[in-house]
PAKOLMAR-278613 format. One line per 2 residues: number of its first residue (from 1); for each residue x, y, z of N, C-alpha, C. Coordinates in Angstrom, 1 decimal, padded with zeros to 4 digits. Layout:
NUM = X:Y:Z:X:Y:Z:X:Y:Z ~ ...
This chain:
1 = 000.8:-001.2:000.0:000.0:000.0:000.0:000.9:001.3:000.0 ~ 000.4:002.2:-000.8:001.2:003.5:-000.8:001.1:004.2:000.5
3 = 002.2:005.0:000.9:002.1:005.8:002.1:001.2:006.9:002.0 ~ 000.7:007.5:003.1:-000.3:008.5:003.0:000.3:009.9:002.8
5 = -000.5:010.8:002.2:-000.2:012.2:002.0:-001.5:012.9:002.1 ~ -001.5:014.0:002.9:-002.7:014.8:003.1:-002.4:016.2:002.5
7 = -003.4:016.6:001.7:-003.3:018.0:001.1:-004.4:018.8:001.8 ~ -004.0:019.9:002.3:-004.9:020.9:002.9:-005.0:022.1:002.1
9 = -006.1:022.4:001.4:-006.2:023.5:000.5:-007.2:024.5:000.9 ~ -007.3:025.6:000.3:-008.3:026.6:000.6:-007.7:028.0:000.3
11 = -008.6:029.0:000.3:-008.2:030.4:-000.1:-007.5:031.0:001.1 ~ -006.9:032.1:000.8:-006.1:032.9:001.7:-007.1:033.4:002.8
13 = -006.5:033.4:004.1:-007.2:033.9:005.3:-008.3:033.0:005.8 ~ -008.4:031.8:005.2:-009.5:030.9:005.7:-009.0:030.1:007.0
15 = -007.7:030.1:007.3:-007.3:029.5:008.5:-006.5:028.2:008.3 ~ -005.9:028.0:007.1:-005.1:026.8:006.8:-004.0:026.5:007.8
17 = -003.2:027.6:008.1:-002.0:027.4:009.0:-002.4:026.9:010.3 ~ -003.4:027.5:011.0:-003.8:027.1:012.3:-004.4:025.7:012.3
19 = -005.2:025.4:011.3:-005.8:024.1:011.3:-004.7:023.0:011.0 ~ -003.8:023.3:010.1:-002.8:022.3:009.8:-001.9:022.0:011.1
21 = -001.5:023.1:011.8:-000.7:022.9:013.0:-001.5:022.0:014.0 ~ -002.7:022.3:014.2:-003.5:021.6:015.2:-003.6:020.1:014.8
23 = -003.8:019.8:013.5:-003.9:018.5:013.0:-002.6:017.7:013.2 ~ -001.5:018.4:012.8:-000.2:017.8:013.0:000.1:017.5:014.4
25 = -000.3:018.3:015.3:-000.1:018.0:016.8:-000.9:016.8:017.2 ~ -002.1:016.7:016.6:-003.0:015.6:017.0:-002.7:014.3:016.4
27 = -002.1:014.2:015.2:-001.8:012.9:014.6:-000.4:012.7:014.3 ~ 000.5:013.6:014.6:001.9:013.4:014.4:002.4:013.7:013.0
29 = 002.2:015.0:012.6:002.5:015.3:011.2:003.5:016.5:011.1 ~ 003.9:016.7:009.9:004.8:017.9:009.6:004.2:018.5:008.3
31 = 004.5:019.8:008.2:003.9:020.6:007.1:004.9:020.9:006.0 ~ 004.5:020.6:004.8:005.2:021.0:003.6:004.5:022.2:003.0
33 = 005.0:023.4:003.0:004.3:024.5:002.5:004.2:024.5:000.9 ~ 003.0:024.8:000.5:002.7:025.0:-001.0:002.2:026.4:-001.2
35 = 003.0:027.3:-000.7:002.7:028.8:-000.9:003.9:029.4:-001.6 ~ 003.6:030.0:-002.7:004.7:030.5:-003.5:005.3:031.8:-002.9
37 = 004.7:032.4:-001.9:005.3:033.6:-001.2:006.1:033.2:000.0 ~ 005.8:032.1:000.6:006.5:031.8:001.9:007.9:031.3:001.6
39 = 008.3:031.1:000.4:009.6:030.6:000.1:010.6:031.8:000.2 ~ 010.1:033.0:000.2:011.1:034.2:000.3:011.5:034.6:001.7
41 = 012.7:034.7:001.9:013.3:035.2:003.2:012.9:036.7:003.3 ~ 012.6:037.1:004.5:012.3:038.5:004.7:010.9:039.0:004.4
43 = 010.1:038.2:003.8:008.7:038.5:003.5:007.9:037.7:004.5 ~ 007.7:038.3:005.7:007.1:037.5:006.8:005.7:038.0:007.2
45 = 005.6:039.3:007.5:004.3:039.8:007.9:003.2:039.8:006.8 ~ 003.6:040.3:005.6:002.7:040.4:004.5:002.3:039.1:003.9
47 = 003.0:038.0:004.2:002.7:036.7:003.6:002.0:035.9:004.7 ~ 001.7:036.4:005.9:001.2:035.6:007.0:002.0:034.4:007.2
49 = 003.3:034.5:007.1:004.2:033.3:007.3:004.0:032.8:008.8 ~ 004.0:031.5:008.9:004.0:030.9:010.3:005.1:031.5:011.2
51 = 004.7:031.8:012.4:005.6:032.5:013.3:006.7:031.5:013.7 ~ 007.9:032.0:014.2:008.9:031.1:014.7:008.4:030.2:015.8
53 = 007.4:030.7:016.6:006.9:029.8:017.7:006.1:028.7:017.0 ~ 005.3:029.0:016.0:004.5:027.9:015.3:005.4:026.9:014.6
55 = 006.5:027.4:014.1:007.4:026.5:013.4:008.3:025.7:014.4 ~ 008.3:026.1:015.6:009.0:025.3:016.7:008.0:024.2:017.1
57 = 006.8:024.5:017.2:005.8:023.5:017.7:005.6:022.4:016.7 ~ 005.5:022.8:015.4:005.4:021.8:014.3:006.4:022.1:013.2
59 = 007.1:021.1:012.7:008.1:021.3:011.7:007.4:021.8:010.4 ~ 008.0:022.8:009.8:007.5:023.3:008.5:008.7:023.2:007.5
61 = 008.3:022.9:006.3:009.3:022.7:005.2:009.0:023.6:004.0 ~ 010.0:024.0:003.3:010.0:024.8:002.1:009.5:026.3:002.4
63 = 009.9:026.8:003.6:009.7:028.2:003.9:011.1:028.8:004.1 ~ 011.3:030.1:003.6:012.5:030.8:003.7:013.6:030.0:002.9
65 = 013.3:029.7:001.6:014.2:028.9:000.8:015.1:029.8:-000.1 ~ 014.6:030.9:-000.6:015.3:031.8:-001.5:015.2:033.3:-001.0
67 = 016.2:034.1:-001.5:016.1:035.5:-001.2:015.1:036.2:-002.2 ~ 014.7:037.4:-001.9:013.6:038.0:-002.7:014.0:038.3:-004.2
69 = 015.3:038.3:-004.5:015.7:038.5:-005.9:016.1:037.2:-006.6 ~ 015.7:036.1:-006.0:015.9:034.8:-006.6:014.6:034.2:-007.1
71 = 014.6:033.3:-008.0:013.4:032.6:-008.5:013.4:031.1:-008.2 ~ 012.3:030.6:-007.7:012.2:029.2:-007.5:011.2:028.7:-008.5
73 = 011.6:027.9:-009.5:010.7:027.5:-010.5:009.7:026.4:-010.0 ~ 008.7:026.2:-010.8:007.7:025.1:-010.4:008.4:023.8:-010.4
75 = 009.3:023.5:-011.3:010.0:022.2:-011.3:010.8:022.0:-010.1 ~ 011.5:023.1:-009.7:012.4:023.1:-008.5:011.6:022.8:-007.3
77 = 010.4:023.6:-007.2:009.6:023.4:-006.0:009.1:022.0:-005.9 ~ 008.6:021.5:-007.1:008.0:020.1:-007.1:009.0:019.1:-006.6
79 = 010.3:019.2:-007.1:011.3:018.2:-006.7:011.6:018.4:-005.2 ~ 011.7:019.6:-004.7:011.9:019.8:-003.3:010.8:019.3:-002.4
81 = 009.6:019.5:-002.9:008.4:019.0:-002.1:008.4:017.5:-002.0 ~ 008.7:016.8:-003.1:008.7:015.3:-003.1:009.9:014.8:-002.1
83 = 011.0:015.5:-002.1:012.1:015.2:-001.2:011.6:015.3:000.2 ~ 010.9:016.5:000.5:010.5:016.7:001.9:009.4:015.7:002.3
85 = 008.6:015.3:001.4:007.6:014.3:001.7:008.2:013.0:002.1 ~ 009.2:012.6:001.3:009.9:011.3:001.6:010.6:011.4:002.9
87 = 011.2:012.5:003.2:011.9:012.7:004.5:011.0:012.6:005.7 ~ 009.8:013.2:005.6:008.8:013.2:006.6:008.4:011.7:006.9
89 = 008.1:011.0:005.8:007.6:009.6:005.9:008.7:008.8:006.5 ~ 010.0:009.1:006.2:011.1:008.3:006.7:011.3:008.5:008.2
91 = 010.7:009.6:008.7:010.8:009.8:010.2:009.5:009.3:010.9 ~ 008.7:008.5:010.1:007.5:007.9:010.6:006.5:009.0:011.1
93 = 006.5:010.1:010.3:005.6:011.2:010.5:004.6:011.3:009.3 ~ 003.6:012.0:009.4:002.6:012.1:008.3:002.8:013.5:007.6
95 = 003.0:013.5:006.3:003.2:014.7:005.6:001.9:015.4:005.2 ~ 001.8:016.7:005.5:000.7:017.6:005.2:001.2:018.6:004.2
97 = 000.7:018.6:003.0:001.0:019.6:002.0:000.0:020.7:002.1 ~ 000.4:021.9:002.5:-000.6:022.9:002.9:-000.3:024.2:002.1
99 = -001.4:024.7:001.5:-001.2:026.0:000.8:-002.3:026.4:-000.1 ~ -002.2:027.6:-000.6:-003.2:028.2:-001.4:-002.7:028.5:-002.8
101 = -001.4:028.1:-003.1:-000.9:028.3:-004.5:-001.3:027.1:-005.3 ~ -002.4:027.2:-006.1:-003.0:026.1:-006.7:-002.1:025.4:-007.6
103 = -001.3:026.1:-008.4:-000.4:025.5:-009.4:000.7:024.7:-008.7 ~ 001.2:025.2:-007.6:002.2:024.4:-006.9:001.7:023.2:-006.2
105 = 000.5:023.3:-005.6:-000.1:022.2:-004.9:-000.5:021.1:-005.9 ~ -001.1:021.5:-007.0:-001.6:020.5:-008.0:-000.4:019.8:-008.6
107 = 000.7:020.5:-008.8:001.9:019.9:-009.4:002.3:018.7:-008.6 ~ 002.2:018.9:-007.2:002.6:017.8:-006.3:001.6:016.7:-006.2
109 = 000.4:017.0:-005.9:-000.6:016.0:-005.6:-001.1:015.3:-006.9 ~ -001.1:016.0:-008.0:-001.5:015.4:-009.3:-000.3:014.9:-010.1
111 = 000.9:015.1:-009.7:002.0:014.5:-010.4:002.3:015.1:-011.7 ~ 002.2:016.4:-011.8:002.5:017.1:-013.1:003.9:016.7:-013.6
113 = 004.0:016.5:-014.9:005.3:016.5:-015.6:005.7:017.9:-016.0 ~ 006.4:018.6:-015.1:006.7:020.0:-015.3:007.8:020.2:-016.3
115 = 007.6:021.0:-017.3:008.7:021.3:-018.2:009.9:021.8:-017.6 ~ 011.1:021.2:-017.9:012.3:021.7:-017.3:013.0:022.7:-018.3
117 = 012.3:023.8:-018.4:012.8:024.8:-019.3:013.3:026.0:-018.5 ~ 014.6:026.2:-018.4:015.2:027.3:-017.6:014.7:028.6:-018.0
119 = 014.5:029.6:-017.1:014.0:030.9:-017.5:014.9:031.6:-018.5 ~ 014.3:032.3:-019.5:015.1:033.1:-020.4:014.7:034.5:-020.1
121 = 015.5:035.2:-019.3:015.1:036.5:-018.7:015.0:037.6:-019.8 ~ 015.9:037.4:-020.8:015.8:038.4:-022.0:014.5:038.3:-022.7
123 = 014.0:037.0:-022.9:012.8:036.8:-023.6:011.6:037.3:-022.7 ~ 011.7:037.0:-021.4:010.6:037.5:-020.5:010.5:039.0:-020.6
125 = 011.7:039.7:-020.5:011.7:041.2:-020.5:011.1:041.7:-021.8 ~ 011.4:041.0:-022.9:010.8:041.4:-024.2:009.3:041.2:-024.2
127 = 008.8:040.1:-023.7:007.4:039.9:-023.6:006.7:040.8:-022.7 ~ 007.3:041.1:-021.6:006.7:042.1:-020.6:006.6:043.5:-021.2
129 = 007.7:043.9:-022.0:007.6:045.2:-022.6:006.5:045.2:-023.7 ~ 006.3:044.1:-024.4:005.3:044.0:-025.4:003.9:044.1:-024.7
131 = 003.7:043.5:-023.5:002.5:043.5:-022.8:002.1:044.9:-022.4 ~ 003.2:045.7:-022.0:002.9:047.1:-021.6:002.6:047.9:-022.8
133 = 003.2:047.6:-024.0:003.0:048.4:-025.2:001.7:048.1:-025.8 ~ 001.2:046.9:-025.9:000.0:046.6:-026.7:-001.1:046.0:-025.8
135 = -000.8:045.8:-024.5:-001.9:045.3:-023.6:-001.8:043.8:-023.4 ~ -002.1:043.4:-022.1:-002.0:042.0:-021.8:-002.9:041.1:-022.6
137 = -004.1:041.7:-023.1:-005.0:040.9:-023.9:-004.3:040.4:-025.2 ~ -003.5:041.2:-025.8:-002.8:040.8:-027.0:-001.9:039.6:-026.8
139 = -001.2:039.6:-025.7:-000.3:038.5:-025.4:-001.1:037.3:-025.0 ~ -002.2:037.4:-024.3:-003.0:036.3:-024.0:-003.6:035.7:-025.3
141 = -004.0:036.6:-026.2:-004.5:036.1:-027.5:-003.5:035.2:-028.2 ~ -002.2:035.7:-028.2:-001.2:034.9:-028.8:-001.0:033.5:-028.2
143 = -001.1:033.5:-026.8:-001.0:032.2:-026.2:-002.2:031.3:-026.6 ~ -003.4:031.9:-026.7:-004.6:031.1:-027.0:-004.4:030.5:-028.5
145 = -003.7:031.3:-029.3:-003.6:030.8:-030.7:-002.6:029.6:-030.8 ~ -001.7:029.4:-029.9:-000.7:028.3:-029.9:-001.0:027.3:-028.9
147 = -001.7:027.6:-027.8:-002.0:026.6:-026.8:-003.3:026.9:-026.1 ~ -004.4:026.5:-026.7:-005.7:026.9:-026.2:-006.0:026.2:-024.9
149 = -005.4:025.0:-024.7:-005.6:024.3:-023.4:-005.0:025.1:-022.2 ~ -003.8:025.6:-022.4:-003.1:026.4:-021.4:-003.9:027.7:-021.2
151 = -004.3:028.4:-022.3:-005.0:029.7:-022.1:-006.3:029.5:-021.3 ~ -006.9:028.3:-021.5:-008.2:028.1:-020.8:-008.0:028.0:-019.3
153 = -006.8:027.6:-018.9:-006.5:027.4:-017.4:-005.9:028.7:-016.8 ~ -005.5:029.7:-017.6:-004.7:030.8:-017.1:-005.6:032.1:-017.1
155 = -005.6:032.8:-016.0:-006.3:034.1:-015.9:-005.5:035.0:-016.9 ~ -006.2:035.7:-017.8:-005.6:036.6:-018.8:-004.8:037.7:-018.1
157 = -005.1:038.0:-016.9:-004.4:039.1:-016.2:-003.1:038.6:-015.5 ~ -003.0:037.3:-015.5:-001.8:036.7:-014.8:-000.6:036.7:-015.8
159 = 000.0:037.8:-016.0:001.0:037.9:-017.0:002.2:037.0:-016.8 ~ 002.5:036.7:-015.6:003.7:035.9:-015.3:003.4:034.5:-015.9
161 = 002.2:034.0:-015.7:001.9:032.6:-016.2:001.7:032.6:-017.7 ~ 001.1:033.7:-018.2:001.0:033.8:-019.7:002.4:033.8:-020.3
163 = 003.3:034.6:-019.8:004.6:034.7:-020.3:005.4:033.4:-020.2 ~ 005.2:032.8:-019.1:005.9:031.5:-018.9:005.4:030.5:-019.9
165 = 004.1:030.4:-020.2:003.6:029.5:-021.2:004.1:029.8:-022.6 ~ 004.2:031.1:-022.9:004.7:031.5:-024.2:006.2:031.2:-024.3
167 = 006.9:031.4:-023.2:008.4:031.1:-023.1:008.6:029.6:-023.4 ~ 007.9:028.7:-022.7:008.1:027.3:-022.9:007.8:026.9:-024.4
169 = 006.7:027.5:-025.0:006.4:027.2:-026.3:007.5:027.7:-027.3 ~ 008.0:028.9:-027.1:009.0:029.5:-028.0:010.3:028.8:-027.9
171 = 010.6:028.3:-026.7:011.9:027.6:-026.5:011.9:026.1:-026.9 ~ 010.7:025.5:-026.9:010.7:024.1:-027.2:009.8:023.7:-028.5
173 = 009.0:024.7:-028.8:008.1:024.4:-030.0:006.9:023.5:-029.6 ~ 006.8:023.1:-028.3:005.7:022.2:-027.8:004.9:023.0:-026.8
175 = 003.6:023.0:-026.9:002.7:023.7:-026.0:003.0:023.2:-024.5 ~ 003.0:024.2:-023.6:003.2:023.8:-022.2:002.1:022.8:-021.7
177 = 000.9:022.9:-022.2:-000.2:022.0:-021.8:000.1:020.6:-022.2 ~ 000.9:020.4:-023.3:001.2:019.0:-023.7:002.4:018.5:-022.9
179 = 003.2:019.4:-022.3:004.3:019.0:-021.5:003.9:018.8:-020.0 ~ 002.7:019.2:-019.7:002.3:019.1:-018.3:001.4:017.9:-018.1
181 = 001.7:016.7:-018.7:000.9:015.5:-018.5:001.2:015.1:-017.1 ~ 000.2:014.3:-016.5:000.3:013.9:-015.1:000.7:012.4:-015.0
183 = 001.3:012.1:-013.9:001.6:010.7:-013.5:001.4:010.7:-012.0 ~ 000.4:010.0:-011.6:000.0:009.9:-010.2:001.1:009.6:-009.3
185 = 001.5:010.5:-008.3:002.6:010.2:-007.4:002.3:009.0:-006.5 ~ 003.3:008.3:-006.0:003.1:007.1:-005.3:002.6:007.2:-003.8
187 = 001.5:007.9:-003.7:001.0:008.1:-002.4:-000.6:007.9:-002.4 ~ -001.1:007.5:-001.2:-002.5:007.6:-001.0:-002.8:009.1:-000.6
189 = -003.6:009.8:-001.3:-003.8:011.2:-001.0:-005.2:011.5:-000.5 ~ -005.3:012.2:000.6:-006.5:012.8:001.1:-006.5:014.3:000.8
191 = -007.5:014.7:000.1:-007.6:016.2:-000.2:-008.7:016.8:000.7 ~ -008.2:017.7:001.5:-009.1:018.4:002.4:-009.2:019.9:002.0
193 = -010.4:020.5:002.0:-010.5:021.9:001.7:-011.2:022.6:002.8 ~ -010.7:023.8:003.1:-011.4:024.7:004.1:-012.0:025.8:003.3
195 = -013.3:026.2:003.7:-014.0:027.2:002.9:-014.8:028.0:003.9 ~ -015.3:029.1:003.4:-016.1:030.1:004.2:-016.9:030.9:003.2
197 = -018.1:031.3:003.6:-019.0:032.2:002.8:-018.1:033.3:002.3 ~ -018.2:033.6:001.0:-017.3:034.6:000.4:-017.2:035.9:001.1
199 = -018.4:036.5:001.4:-018.4:037.8:002.0:-017.7:037.8:003.4 ~ -017.9:036.7:004.1:-017.2:036.5:005.4:-015.7:036.4:005.3
201 = -015.3:035.7:004.2:-013.9:035.5:003.9:-013.3:036.8:003.5 ~ -013.9:037.6:002.8:-013.4:039.0:002.4:-013.2:039.8:003.7
203 = -014.2:039.8:004.6:-014.0:040.5:005.8:-012.9:040.0:006.7 ~ -012.7:038.7:006.7:-011.6:038.1:007.5:-010.3:038.6:006.9
205 = -010.2:038.6:005.5:-008.9:039.0:004.9:-008.7:040.4:005.1 ~ -009.7:041.3:005.1:-009.5:042.7:005.4:-009.0:042.9:006.8
207 = -009.6:042.2:007.7:-009.2:042.4:009.1:-007.8:041.9:009.3 ~ -007.4:040.9:008.6:-006.0:040.4:008.7:-005.0:041.4:008.2
209 = -005.4:042.1:007.1:-004.5:043.2:006.6:-004.3:044.3:007.6 ~ -005.4:044.6:008.3:-005.3:045.7:009.3:-004.3:045.2:010.4
211 = -004.4:043.9:010.8:-003.4:043.4:011.8:-002.0:043.4:011.3 ~ -001.8:043.1:010.0:-000.5:043.2:009.4:000.1:044.6:009.5
213 = -000.7:045.6:009.2:-000.3:046.9:009.3:000.1:047.3:010.7 ~ -000.7:046.8:011.7:-000.3:047.1:013.1:000.9:046.4:013.5
215 = 001.2:045.2:012.9:002.4:044.4:013.3:003.7:044.9:012.6 ~ 003.6:045.9:011.7:004.8:046.5:011.1:005.0:046.2:009.6
217 = 003.9:046.0:008.9:004.1:045.7:007.4:004.8:046.8:006.7 ~ 004.5:048.1:007.1:005.2:049.2:006.4:006.7:049.1:006.6
219 = 007.1:048.8:007.9:008.6:048.7:008.2:009.2:047.5:007.4 ~ 008.5:046.4:007.3:009.0:045.3:006.6:009.3:045.6:005.1
221 = 008.3:046.2:004.5:008.5:046.6:003.1:009.6:047.6:002.9 ~ 009.7:048.6:003.8:010.7:049.6:003.8:012.1:048.9:003.9
223 = 012.2:048.0:004.8:013.5:047.3:005.0:013.9:046.5:003.7 ~ 012.9:045.9:003.0:013.2:045.2:001.7:013.7:046.2:000.7
225 = 013.0:047.4:000.6:013.4:048.4:-000.4:014.8:048.9:-000.1 ~ 015.1:049.1:001.2:016.4:049.6:001.7:017.5:048.6:001.3
227 = 017.2:047.3:001.2:018.2:046.3:000.8:018.3:046.2:-000.7 ~ 017.6:047.0:-001.4:017.7:047.0:-002.9:016.8:046.2:-003.6
229 = 015.8:045.6:-003.0:014.8:044.8:-003.7:013.8:045.6:-004.3 ~ 013.7:045.7:-005.6:012.8:046.6:-006.3:011.4:046.0:-006.5
231 = 010.5:046.9:-006.7:009.1:046.4:-006.9:008.9:045.6:-008.2 ~ 009.9:045.6:-009.0:009.7:044.8:-010.3:010.0:043.3:-010.1
233 = 010.5:043.0:-008.9:010.8:041.6:-008.6:009.6:040.8:-008.4 ~ 009.5:039.5:-008.9:008.3:038.7:-008.6:008.0:038.6:-007.1
235 = 009.0:038.5:-006.3:008.7:038.5:-004.8:007.9:039.7:-004.3 ~ 008.2:040.8:-004.9:007.6:042.1:-004.5:006.3:042.4:-005.2
237 = 005.9:041.5:-006.1:004.6:041.7:-006.7:003.5:041.1:-005.9 ~ 003.8:040.4:-004.8:002.8:039.8:-004.0:001.8:040.8:-003.3
239 = 000.7:040.3:-002.9:-000.3:041.1:-002.3:000.3:041.9:-001.1 ~ 000.1:043.1:-001.1:000.6:044.0:000.0:002.0:044.6:-000.3
241 = 002.9:043.9:-000.8:004.3:044.4:-000.9:004.3:045.4:-002.1 ~ 003.7:045.2:-003.2:003.8:046.1:-004.3:003.1:047.4:-003.9
243 = 001.9:047.3:-003.4:001.1:048.5:-003.1:001.7:049.3:-002.0 ~ 002.2:048.6:-000.9:002.8:049.4:000.2:004.1:050.0:-000.3
245 = 004.8:049.3:-001.2:006.0:049.9:-001.8:005.7:051.1:-002.6 ~ 004.6:051.1:-003.4:004.2:052.3:-004.1:003.9:053.5:-003.1
247 = 003.3:053.2:-002.0:003.0:054.2:-001.0:004.4:054.8:-000.5 ~ 005.3:053.9:-000.1:006.5:054.3:000.5:007.4:055.1:-000.5
249 = 007.2:054.9:-001.8:007.9:055.6:-002.8:007.2:056.9:-003.2 ~ 006.0:057.2:-002.6:005.3:058.4:-002.8:004.4:058.4:-004.0
251 = 004.1:057.2:-004.6:003.3:057.1:-005.8:001.8:057.2:-005.5 ~ 001.4:056.7:-004.3:000.0:056.6:-004.0:-000.1:056.9:-002.5
253 = -001.3:057.2:-002.0:-001.5:057.4:-000.5:-001.6:056.1:000.2 ~ -001.5:056.1:001.5:-001.7:054.9:002.3:-003.1:054.3:002.1
255 = -004.1:055.2:002.2:-005.4:054.8:002.0:-005.7:054.1:000.6 ~ -005.0:054.6:-000.4:-005.1:054.0:-001.7:-004.5:052.7:-001.7
257 = -003.3:052.6:-001.1:-002.6:051.3:-001.0:-003.4:050.2:-000.3 ~ -004.0:050.6:000.8:-004.8:049.6:001.6:-006.1:049.2:000.7
259 = -006.7:050.2:000.1:-007.8:049.8:-000.7:-007.5:048.9:-001.9 ~ -006.3:049.2:-002.5:-005.9:048.3:-003.6:-005.6:046.9:-003.1
261 = -004.9:046.8:-001.9:-004.6:045.5:-001.4:-005.9:044.7:-001.1 ~ -006.9:045.3:-000.6:-008.1:044.6:-000.3:-008.8:044.2:-001.5
263 = -008.8:045.0:-002.5:-009.5:044.7:-003.8:-008.7:043.5:-004.5 ~ -007.4:043.6:-004.5:-006.7:042.5:-005.1:-006.7:041.2:-004.3
265 = -006.8:041.3:-003.0:-007.0:040.1:-002.2:-008.3:039.4:-002.5 ~ -009.4:040.2:-002.6:-010.7:039.6:-003.0:-010.6:038.9:-004.3
267 = -009.9:039.6:-005.3:-009.8:038.9:-006.6:-009.0:037.7:-006.5 ~ -008.0:037.7:-005.7:-007.1:036.5:-005.6:-007.9:035.3:-004.9
269 = -008.8:035.6:-004.0:-009.6:034.6:-003.4:-010.5:034.0:-004.4 ~ -011.1:034.8:-005.3:-011.9:034.2:-006.4:-011.1:033.4:-007.3
271 = -009.9:033.8:-007.6:-009.0:033.0:-008.4:-008.6:031.7:-007.8 ~ -008.4:031.7:-006.5:-008.0:030.4:-005.8:-009.2:029.4:-005.9
273 = -010.4:029.8:-005.9:-011.5:028.9:-006.0:-011.6:028.4:-007.5 ~ -010.9:028.9:-008.4:-010.9:028.3:-009.7:-010.0:027.1:-009.7
275 = -008.9:027.1:-008.9:-008.0:026.0:-008.7:-008.7:024.9:-007.9 ~ -009.3:025.2:-006.9:-010.0:024.3:-006.0:-011.4:024.6:-005.9
277 = -012.2:023.9:-006.7:-013.6:024.2:-006.9:-014.4:023.5:-005.8 ~ -015.5:024.1:-005.3:-016.3:023.6:-004.3:-017.1:022.3:-004.8
279 = -017.3:022.2:-006.1:-017.9:021.1:-006.7:-017.0:019.9:-007.1 ~ -015.7:020.1:-006.7:-014.7:019.0:-007.0:-014.9:017.9:-006.0
281 = -015.4:016.8:-006.4:-015.8:015.6:-005.6:-014.5:015.0:-004.9 ~ -013.3:015.3:-005.4:-012.1:014.7:-004.9:-011.7:015.4:-003.6
283 = -012.3:016.6:-003.3:-011.9:017.4:-002.2:-013.0:017.3:-001.1 ~ -012.6:017.0:000.1:-013.6:017.0:001.2:-013.6:018.3:001.8
285 = -014.7:019.1:001.6:-014.7:020.5:002.0:-015.3:020.6:003.4 ~ -014.8:021.5:004.2:-015.3:021.8:005.5:-015.4:023.3:005.7
287 = -016.7:023.7:006.1:-017.0:025.1:006.3:-016.5:025.5:007.7 ~ -015.5:026.5:007.7:-014.9:026.8:009.0:-015.8:027.7:009.9
289 = -017.0:028.1:009.4:-017.8:028.9:010.2:-018.5:028.1:011.3 ~ -018.5:026.8:011.2:-019.1:026.0:012.2:-018.1:025.2:013.0
291 = -018.5:024.2:013.7:-017.7:023.4:014.5:-017.1:022.3:013.6 ~ -016.2:022.7:012.8:-015.8:021.8:011.7:-014.6:020.8:012.2
293 = -013.9:021.2:013.2:-012.6:020.5:013.5:-012.9:019.0:013.9 ~ -013.9:018.7:014.7:-014.1:017.3:015.1:-014.3:016.4:013.8
295 = -015.1:016.9:012.9:-015.4:016.1:011.7:-014.2:016.0:010.8 ~ -013.4:017.1:010.8:-012.2:017.1:010.0:-011.2:016.0:010.6
297 = -011.0:016.1:011.9:-010.1:015.1:012.5:-010.5:013.7:012.3 ~ -011.8:013.4:012.4:-012.3:012.1:012.2:-012.0:011.6:010.7
299 = -012.2:012.5:009.8:-011.9:012.1:008.4:-010.4:011.8:008.2 ~ -009.5:012.6:008.8:-008.1:012.4:008.7:-007.7:011.1:009.4
301 = -008.2:010.8:010.6:-007.9:009.6:011.3:-008.3:008.4:010.6 ~ -009.5:008.4:010.0:-010.1:007.3:009.2:-009.2:007.0:008.0
303 = -008.7:008.1:007.4:-007.8:007.9:006.3:-006.5:007.3:006.7 ~ -005.9:007.8:007.8:-004.6:007.3:008.2:-004.7:005.9:008.7
305 = -005.8:005.5:009.2:-005.9:004.1:009.7:-006.5:003.1:008.7 ~ -006.8:003.6:007.6:-007.4:002.7:006.5:-006.3:001.8:006.0
307 = -006.4:000.5:006.1:-005.4:-000.4:005.6:-005.9:-001.2:004.4 ~ -007.0:-000.8:003.8:-007.5:-001.5:002.7:-006.6:-001.4:001.5
């Protein structure tokens, strides 16, 4: 029988970190992060990174892996995640892959064959300049003309993913969708999802942003800028960092920055539900507005003790 692997998914601010830590304490698990922002050192408050105390209580993996001016590709992340899963199992612990970055998590639990095409920064800069010149819709239309399957999966406004798909096609001549065939990984996988009524989730995300500001988000972004990390870096394009950076550079007011962050966070939540749909029968969804934890624990324990 294949060893167990538990995937805990859900939108930002729904409470994945706290729930995962509680589960790991109850059943003897460790967390493998599937969040594309938590890999960056120095981006702590704005990413809602688990605190040092939380990481002491339960082991977390694939957090603080690269500096803000470095890039961790999907292929690199996937390989590191599989290594971490094997290490956790070797310690007779249960691996929990936890996160809201749909592409990263699906690459692991669905066994994507990720194209090993190294980044061509000159080509990316050329495509980014073109997007600014003619609009992102034109670049998205080009992708749709060469890889309709990939275009159907990518938000037209997500220029990084559109450019990556075009990059892979231009470098290999093969659509990225054809190179992302799946091969089920050698694990028994339980997929768990946490959800909340959309308006309540928006309010929870807004309240979390206010706490981040109180905890020193402005100082954190200023420190990153002082270290020379520009707003054009992928790491600094994350929710909160770019907008606060614009405020600190005098481009917009603080109220405008906060309003933009809230708006973009709401949009991001909607985007996350495109990756993990509530009607996906492979995911066991739990509404966190109720007393969900006992039922969730029961489902996890039944899965872990299933010897069929």
